[in-house]
C-alpha positions as CSV (number, residue, x, y, z in Angstrom):
1,X,22.2,2.6,13.0
2,X,18.7,2.6,11.9
3,X,16.1,2.8,9.1
4,X,15.2,6.4,7.9
5,X,12.4,7.4,5.5
6,X,12.7,10.6,3.8
7,X,11.5,12.8,0.8
8,X,14.0,14.3,-1.3
9,X,13.8,16.9,-4.2
10,X,16.0,19.6,-5.9
11,X,13.7,22.3,-4.3
12,X,13.3,23.6,-0.7
13,X,11.0,21.1,1.3
14,X,9.0,22.7,4.3
15,X,8.9,21.0,7.3
16,X,5.6,19.8,8.8
17,X,4.6,19.3,12.5
18,X,1.4,18.2,14.1
19,X,-1.5,20.8,14.7
20,X,-1.3,19.8,18.3
21,X,0.2,17.4,20.9
22,X,-1.0,14.2,21.1
23,X,-0.4,11.3,23.6
24,X,2.3,8.8,22.9
25,X,2.1,5.4,24.9
26,X,4.1,2.3,24.3
27,X,2.8,-1.0,26.1
28,X,5.8,-3.2,26.2
29,X,3.8,-6.1,27.2
30,X,1.7,-6.3,24.6
31,X,3.7,-4.6,21.9
32,X,1.0,-1.8,21.4
33,X,1.8,1.7,20.4
34,X,-1.0,4.2,20.8
35,X,-0.1,8.0,19.2
36,X,-3.5,9.1,19.2
37,X,-4.2,7.8,15.6
38,X,-4.8,11.6,14.3
39,X,-3.9,11.7,10.6
40,X,-1.8,14.9,11.4
41,X,0.2,13.2,13.9
42,X,3.5,13.1,12.2
43,X,6.6,15.1,11.4
44,X,8.7,16.0,8.5
45,X,12.0,17.3,9.6
46,X,15.0,18.5,7.6
47,X,17.3,15.8,6.6
48,X,20.8,17.5,6.0
49,X,22.4,14.2,4.8
50,X,20.2,13.7,2.0
51,X,23.1,13.9,-0.6
52,X,24.8,10.8,0.9
53,X,21.9,8.5,-0.3
54,X,20.7,10.4,-3.7
55,X,21.4,13.2,-6.0
56,X,18.9,15.5,-4.7
57,X,19.7,18.7,-2.9
58,X,16.9,18.8,-0.2
59,X,15.2,16.4,2.1
60,X,12.9,15.9,4.9
61,X,12.7,12.7,6.9
62,X,9.4,11.2,8.1
63,X,8.8,10.7,11.7
64,X,5.8,8.6,12.5
65,X,5.2,6.2,15.2
66,X,2.5,4.2,13.4
67,X,1.5,4.1,9.8
68,X,-2.3,5.2,8.9
69,X,-3.7,5.6,5.6
70,X,-4.8,9.2,6.5
71,X,-1.1,10.0,7.1
72,X,-0.1,8.4,3.9
73,X,-2.6,10.4,2.1
74,X,-1.4,13.6,3.6
75,X,2.3,12.7,2.5
76,X,0.9,12.1,-1.1
77,X,-0.7,15.6,-1.0
78,X,2.6,16.9,0.4
79,X,4.4,15.4,-2.8
80,X,2.1,16.8,-5.1
81,X,2.5,20.2,-3.6
82,X,6.3,19.8,-4.0
83,X,5.7,18.7,-7.7
84,X,4.4,22.0,-8.4
85,X,8.1,23.3,-8.1
86,X,10.0,20.6,-9.6
87,X,9.7,17.5,-12.1
88,X,10.5,14.8,-9.6
89,X,10.4,13.9,-6.0
90,X,12.0,10.8,-4.4
91,X,10.6,8.9,-1.4
92,X,13.2,6.6,0.1
93,X,13.7,4.1,2.9
94,X,17.4,3.7,3.7
95,X,19.7,2.4,6.6
96,X,21.5,5.1,8.1
97,X,25.2,5.0,7.3
98,X,27.6,7.4,5.9
99,X,30.2,5.1,4.6
100,X,30.4,1.6,2.8
101,X,32.9,-0.2,1.0
102,X,32.5,-1.9,-2.4
103,X,31.6,-5.2,-1.2
104,X,28.9,-4.2,1.2
105,X,27.3,-1.1,-0.6
106,X,23.5,-1.0,-0.5
107,X,21.5,-2.7,-3.0
108,X,19.0,-0.2,-4.3
109,X,15.4,-1.2,-5.3
110,X,13.9,1.7,-7.4
111,X,10.9,2.3,-9.3
112,X,9.5,5.4,-11.1
113,X,5.7,6.1,-11.1
114,X,3.6,9.2,-11.9
115,X,2.0,11.1,-9.1
116,X,-1.4,10.0,-10.3
117,X,-0.2,6.5,-9.7
118,X,0.9,6.9,-6.3
119,X,-1.0,5.2,-3.8
120,X,-1.3,4.8,0.1
121,X,-0.2,1.1,-0.6
122,X,3.1,2.6,-2.1
123,X,3.8,4.7,1.0
124,X,2.9,1.7,3.2
125,X,5.4,-0.5,1.3
126,X,8.1,2.1,1.7
127,X,7.3,2.5,5.4
128,X,7.3,-1.4,5.8
129,X,10.3,-2.3,3.9
130,X,13.1,-4.3,5.5
131,X,16.6,-2.9,4.9
132,X,18.2,-6.3,5.5
133,X,17.7,-9.6,3.8
134,X,20.0,-12.7,4.0
135,X,19.7,-13.0,0.2
136,X,22.1,-9.8,0.0
137,X,24.5,-11.2,2.9
138,X,26.1,-7.9,4.3
139,X,24.5,-5.4,2.0
140,X,21.7,-3.3,3.1
141,X,18.7,-2.7,0.6
142,X,17.6,0.8,0.0
143,X,14.1,1.4,-1.5
144,X,13.1,4.4,-3.7
145,X,10.1,5.5,-5.4
146,X,10.9,8.3,-8.1
147,X,7.5,10.2,-8.4
148,X,7.2,12.3,-11.5
149,X,4.5,14.7,-12.8
């Protein structure tokens, strides 16, 4: 299992792919990831399991190897475009699972903001959020920013 960051809405969400192929290098000795650093070097790929985590019908998961403010700005622009078709878009960070019992159901940290208030810092916080905290014992933490017009 692992973390997944996705965008959810009640309208179709188009996939996004980089405009070209970029290098991807991982140096295990130094812990450095180099993906070329280009702002368009990320993917938004259809996420079929969106209904497990929220009440929205459609989702795309965000695949980026490394956070950049430029990529975050493009994700904000993507959300703005989706809000032209619907009243609400949700940005989630979840621990992938398809089942939990009452005692280990996820704790959900959710906030609502307008698209005019959404910043690259919000995208970074969702991207960097930790899904496990000793405070909640065996319960994962899911994060959601509900973005409205």
